[in-house]
Structures are given as C-alpha cells and as structure tokens.
N, C-alpha and C positions, 0 to 999 in steps of 0.2 A: 487199195488192191483192185486188180481188174476182175470184172465179172465176165466170163467168157462162155459163149455158146460153142458147140462143136465146130460150126463153120468158122467162127472167129479164131478158135484155137488152131485150126488147120493152117491158117495163114502164117502162123509162127513156124510151121514146118514146110514152108514152100521152097526153101533152099534146095539146090540140086542134090546135095548129099543125102537128104532125107528121102527124096524120090528114088535115088539109086539104091539106098539100103532097102527100101520097100520092094523094089523090083527084084533085088537079089534074094530077099527073104521069101517072096512069093514063089520064085523059080525053084527054090530049095524046099518049099513046103514047110517053112518054119514060122512060128509066131514070133513077132519082134516088136519091142516096145522101147521108147525113150523113157528113162526113169530118173527119179531123184532130183538133184539140185537144179538141173536144166529146166525141168518142168516147174518146179517151185518158183524159180526166179522169173519165169514168164508171168506168173500171177502177181508177183511182187514188183514187176517192171524193173528188175535189176539186170544188168549185163551179166552174161554167163558164157564162158568158153568151154566148160567141161561138159561134153556130151557123153552120157553113159547109156549104153544100149543093152537091154536084157533080151536074150534069145531063148526060147523054150526049145532047147537042143544045143547044138555046138556054136557058141559065139565065135570061136576060133575059125571054124569053117566059113562062116559068113564074112568075117574080116578078110580072109585070104581070097575068097571069091570076089569080094568088092574091090580089093586091090588090083586084081587082074582086069576088072572092068575099067577102073580109073587109069590104068596103064602107067606110063612114065611119071615119076614124081610121087607115087604112092608107096609108102613103106609100112610094113607090118612087123611089130615086135610081138612074139608069142611067149606067154608065160604058162607053160603046160601044167605046172604044179598048182596053179590057181585057176586054171581053166579060162584064162582071159587072153585077150589080144588087144593091142593098141595100134590103131591105124592113124598115120600122119599123112596129111595131104595138103600141100600149100600151107595155109594158116590154120587148118583144122586139126584137131586131135579128137578121135572118137574111141572110147573104150568099149569093147564088146565082152560080154560075159554070159555064160550059160545060166539059165534060171536054176536056182539051187535052194536046198534046205540045209540048215546047219544044226549041229548039236555041239555042246561044249563040255570040256572037263573042268573041274573046279579050279585047278591050279594053272590054267592057261587060257589066253584069249584067242588061241588058234583053234578054229572050229573043225569038226569032222564034217566034211561036205559030201552031199549026195545030189544027184540031179533031181530037179523038182519042177513044179509048175510056176506060173506067174504068181499065183496066190502064195505058194511057199516062199517065193522070193520077196514079196511085199511083206510077209509076216516077219522076215528076218531084219527088216529095215529098222534104223534106230528111232526115227520119229515119224509121226503121221505126215508131217509136211514134206518129208523126204521119201515117202512111200507112194507118191503120185506116179502114175504111168500113162503114157499116151501111145496108142497103137499105131504102128507104121505099116501094117499090112493093108493092101488096097481096099479090101472089103470094109474094114473098120477104121480107115485112116483118119487120124485126128480125134479118135474117141478116147475120152478120159476114163481111166480106171482108178477109182478112189474109194477103196473098201473101208477106210478108217476115218473118213470125214476130214481129210487133210486140208481140203479147200476151205472148209468152214473154220478150221483151226487157224489158217492163214488170215481169214477175215477177222477172227476174234483175237489174233495175236497170241496164240497159245502154243507152248511146246509141250508135247506129251508123247508117250511111247505107243506104238500100235498095239502091243500085247502087254502083259503084266510087267510093270517097270522093274520089279525085283528080278525077274528072269532076264530082261533086257540088259540091266546094269551088271548083274552078277556074271552073265555070260561074257560080256566085253566091257570091263570097267572104264575103258577109255571113253565110252559113251557118256559117262557122267561129266567129264570135262567138255565133251562136245555139246551136251545139253546146255551147260552154262554159257559156252562160247556162242552158240546160236542165239540164245536169249539176249546176249549182250550185243552181238552184231546187228540183230534185227530189231532190237528193243522190244522183245516179246516177253510174255509172262510165263513162268514155268508152272504148269498145272499142279495143284496141291498134292494130288496122289503121287505124281511123278517126283515132286520135290521131297516128299516124305521118304520116298524110296532112295533118293540121293543120300539122305541122312542115314538111313539104315545100312546102306551098302558102301559107305565111304571108305572103310578099311580095305575094300577090294582093290583100291587104286594101287596098292603095294605091288601088284603083279605087272603093272604097266611100266615100260621102260622110261627112264628119265627123259630121253630124247622126245618121246611122244608127248609126255606131259608138258615139256618146255615148248613144243610146237603149238600146243593149244593155248598156253599162257601168252605166247607171242601174238596169237590171233586175238586174244582178249585185249591185250595191250594196244593193238592196232585198231580196235573198235572205236566208234565215235565217242562213247562215254565209258571208258574202261572201268571206272569205279563200280558200275552196276555188276560187272562180272566178279570183281574181287569181293564185293559184299555178299554175293550169292555163294562164292567159294567158301567164305567164312561162315555164313549161316548154315551151310550144309555140312560143315566139319571137314571139308576137303583141304582147306587152306592150311590148317595146322599140320596136316600130313605131308603136304608138298612144299610148303614155304613157311616153316615155323618162325623164321627170323622176322617175317612180316607180322605174324600174329603177336609176337612179343612186344610190338610197338603199341598194342592196344591198352587203353585204360588211362585214368587220370588219378594222380596221387596229390593229396592236399596236406600241407603242414602249416600251422600257424596262419591259416587263412590264405596261404599262397598255393595255387594249383598250376601245374603246367598243362599245356593243351594235349589232347589225345593225338599222338603222333601218327597213329594208323589212319584216322580220318583226315588229318591234315595232309598226309602223303597222298591219299586218294584224290583230294581236292587239287593238289599240285599236278597230279597226273592228268586229271580232267582239264585243268587250265592249259597245260602244254599241248594236249591233244587237239585243242581248238586251232592251234597255229602251226603244227608240224605233224607229218606222217613218218618222221624219222624214228624207227623202232628203237634204236640204241639211245637216242635222246629221251625217249619215253622210259626206257629202262633206268637211265640216270635219274629221272624224276622219281621213279618208284624207289630207288635205293639211296637217294640223297641224304636221308636221315636214318638210315637203317641201323646205325651204331648208337642211336640215342638211348635205347634200353641199357646197353653196356656201359655207357659213359655218364649216366644220370647220377647226380650227387646233390645232396641237400647241404647248402652252406648257409648257416644262420644269418650272416650279415648280408647275404646276397639273394638267397632263395634257391630255386632249382637251377642247376647248371648242367651243361652237356659238353664240357671242355674237350676239344680235339675230336669231336664225333666225326668230323670230316676225314681226319687222317685214319682213325680206326675203321671208318666206313670204307675207305679206299682199300684196306686190306680185306675187308669182308666181301667186297665185290668179287675178288678172285676166288674166294672159298665158295661163294654162292654159284658163280658161273661154273666152277668145276663140278660142284655137286649136282647141278641141273644139266650137265653136259652141254652147256652153252659154249659158243666159240671162245677159246682161250687165245685170242689173237688181238689184232689192232682194235677190234670192236670192244673187247673187254677193257683194253687200256684206255680207250676213249671214255668209257663209262667211269673208270677209275679216276681219270683226270677231272672230269666234271664233278664227281662226288668230292674229290679233294679240294677243288677250287670254289665250290658253290657258295661258300661264306664270304669270299673276298669282295665281290661287287656290292654285297649288302653292307659290309663294313665301310667300304668307300662311300657308298651312296648315303649312309647314315651320318657322315661327317663332312668336313670340308673336302671337296674333290680336288686333290692335288695332282699336278702333272706327274710327279714321281710315282705315286701309288698307281696311277693309271698305266704308266709305262711298264711297271713291273707286272701288272696284271696282263697286259698285252704280250709281254715277253713270255710269261709262263703258259698262257692259254694258247698262243700261236693261232693257227687257223681255226681253232675251235672257239674263238672268243665270241662270235655271234651266237653260237649254240649255248654257251655259258650264260650270256646275258638273257637269252630266252628262258633258260631254266630259272634264273634268279627272279625274273619278273613273274614267272608262274608261281614262285615260292612265296609271294606276298599274298597271304590269305587272311590278313588281319580283318576283323569285323569293325575296327575303328576306321571309318571312312576317311577321316582327315589324315590319319597316319599312313594309310594305304596310298592316298593321293600324293603325299609328300615323298614317299619312297619311290613311287613310279615316276614322279617328276624328276627326282634326283637321278634315277636310272637313265632318263633321257639326256641329262647333263653328262653322265658318264659315257653314254654312247657317242655323244657329240665330241667329247674330249678324245675318245678312242679314235674316232675318224680323223680328227685334226692332227693328233700326234702321229698316227700311222702315216699320213700324207707327208708330214714334216720330217719325222725322225726315222721312218722305216724300221720300226722296232720288231714287228711281228716276225718270229722265227729268226731273228738276227744272230749272227756270230760276231764277237768283238773284232774290229778291224785288224787287231794285232793278235797273231796266233802264238801258241806256246812255243812253237819252233822258232819264230822270229825273236821272241824274248831270249831264248837260250843262245841263239846265234849272236844277238846284239851284245850280250854280257858274258859270252863264253861260259855258259852254265850247263851242267848236266841236269837231267830231270830231277827236280827237287821241290820242296815245299815253297821256296821263294818264287819259283816260276808260277805256281798256282795262285799264290797271293797276288802277284802283279797282274795276272790275267783277270782275276776276280775284281781287283781294284778298278781296272779299265772298264769292265762290264758295269760295275756299280756306278761309276762316274757318268756313264752314258745314260743309264736308267734314272739316275737322280737329276739329270739335266745339267750336270757340272760342265760336261763337254758335249759337243755334237757327235753324232754317229758318223764320224769321218776319220780317215786314216791319219792325216796330218795332226789333228787335234789329239787323237789317241796316242800317237808316237811321242808328241811333246809331253803329254801327261805321264806316259810310261817312264821317260827319262827323269822327270821331276820326282815321281814317286820312288824310283829306284835309288835316286840320290838320298832321299830321306831314309830309306831302308839300309843305306850303307853299301849298296851294290854299285860297283864301279865298272865302267866300260874298259876293256883291255887296251 
C-alpha cells in the first residue's frame, strides 16, 4: 500500500477534470470532495474509473455548471429523487451528490435523506476504507479527510464499519454482502466486531432484492480466490439464506469405513482452480454448480459404496431453478451453464479409460463450441490428493485434447449436421414425415460419429441406401 503525503496525493488529482471541478466549486462557494472507492484505490494502487464527488450543497448544480464549462461533448444526467447527477465527458464519468445524512425504517433499505455536512456523509458510508475523502477546493486541495482511520485499515487489511456495525447492517443489509465481497476482492480480513454483527443481522438479508444479492455473488465469483467469500458467507450464516442448495453439499457421511468427500469444499476448490485460468463468469458458475445435485442423488450401495448416479442430469435441471430463483439471466448464459453441468463427467470417463476416437467424436459433437471450456472445467475438477492419480488424469486429459484437435481438423465434427437432411431422405424414398426418416437420419449421424463413414456427402448417401435396404425401405 502507498504511504502518501498531501503533496504526493495532490499529484493523483492533477488531471484537468479535477482542476475544473475545483474552480467551479470555488466560484459557487461550495465545499467539494472526491470520496470513496476512487480515493481508496489510489492507496491500493488499483485502477479506478468511478469518480464520486460529494458537494456540501447541490451536487446537481455543480455538475450542470461544470458541463457548461466543458462545452460540447459534456452530458449531464440528473436524478432529482436521489439528489445526484452524472456527468459524462469523453472517457470520464463523474457522479456528483450533495452531502447528506440518512435514517432508515426497519422494513426498507431506502433511506430518509436530509442535507448534511461532510461528516454526516462520511458517517453513512459502509466501511472505513470507503469513507476517505480528498478536498478539491483550492485552499485545501489534496487534503485527506480520514475520520475513522481508513488509511490505517487499508494498511492492516481490515474491513470494518465507521459506526456501530449493527446499525450499518440493519439499515442497509446489502452492506453485509458488500462486506464479504470487499474482503474477498481485496484479500482483507473482516474485523471481529464487524463479523459478529454479520452473524447477528444475517436474517435482515431477506429485505434485499434477489438481483442485488446475485450481483454481489457474481463479484465474489469473479474475485481472485472466490472460496474465501463463500466460506465467509457460510460462517456468517448468510449462505444458508441466499443459497441453501450449496450449503446442502456440506458434510461427510461414513458407512462401513467408506466415506465420500465433502462436496462443498471440493466445489470451492474446483472454483478456485478454474479462477486461476479464466475470468469467464459463467464458466465459474458452471464450476460452482457442477456437483450441485450430489445431495439429491447420494445413495449407499453395499457392493459399491457411495454413488451419485445421474447427478449431472439432475444438476442440469437444478441450474434453471437456481438461476430463476436468483434472478440470474434465463438465456443462453444459463443454457451454457446447463450444458457444462450435464457434460462435465464425460471427459473424465473418457480420460479414465482407453481414449477412443468414437467417444471423443461424440463429446465434440455434443459440446460444440464449448468443448474447450468443458475441458477446462474437467481439469479443474481433478482435486484428488493422490498425486499419482491426479498426474495420470491430467496426462490423459492432454491426450483427449490432442485427439479433439486431430479429429476436428480431420472430420469437422464440431456443431456438424449430417450431410443428408430429413427432407432428402423423404424425397429419395417418397416418404411422409415418420419414424423411419428419423431412424435413418440418426443412423447416418451415428455412423459418422463412430468413424464407420467419413463426414462426407457421397459416403453418407451410400450408407443411407444400404441402411434403407436393410430396413425394407425401397426407392420408388
């Protein structure tokens, strides 16, 4: 973390926009400060594009006056109900808000807002590290206002609330999710008093919309080590309220000396593994949900041990239910996650046995353009503590990947449609739509996937005639 004097901090506000805001505020006789994440990220040496400016007075008036100064290309959006204005100019976005104090009713996170001082505004901030302010007025330009020791908390890597955390979290329960999200993103530690308050107030999360909760979950999933966030959600009691299906995966049952692994912690390990190699949010969701149906499908079979038969197919159905319940997108993104959950066992089965061309062709056909993501998921899923077993599987995965590449180049199987269409079959044999047409078309597809014939029209046409003859279907 940077140690900054006032003069050093001023250099971070040398861009023209800050000088223009300063001049505008001074001309209007208003106190003006940059607050929150932008200031925090200067100390953390993180890039930040979100500039939030607090004005002791009308933030809207300063935004409108500044836009006139900037002239062509500056656009202001005013949100009178919230007392805010957003100024867009070239690549910049600056949010202006009047300093305010807030009070809350128990059944809502929407505050009753009154005009206030900078102190009032900093008091209402969620965490000390987000309550930092830097003055933009000429007389005190670059001066840091840090009433709660936020800079020291950045140094110590601590997340805590400026005021009593019970009030902070009860007033706006979304802050509980944000607390864990910031700790996960920044790899910070949640202060003990703050964490105890999370546990006491967790039931308050019920007044927060599903969309807001899902947005914070997405940010946790996109963090460098997502497991940290999910473990904190679990420890605080929030996870059972927002994601009970994940909590159901916890625990190990033992019978006759046979125990299965704890699927909750296995899943978090898979998510961490995949997060090292991809920023694809929906691939990370697939990792989180790949074994979600194991609690539902768990069975003890005396001659085998613990089984989870068809957990991939049951999991595919659960993906839609979970996405719907969390208000996540019910579109191609959800279908993508479903596909990966459904297919996640296939490469493992292939890699654990003799890698045949036929099995790899069928995998390529079903996975289509998502084959590389599927292989990435399956490699992340190898969490065995048996080093030799892990090496063997990963080595076989490399063989599967090479076969996928070779067969794709040779047979063009990815997303292929059989060279003979149903319409051509009907025309060739003068048939109406019927079961025989579907059987013939499937037979051609299977012959290509099994390597009996190449993926070419002439070979497929000859095969169709021969198979039709065996079925007793004659050409007119």
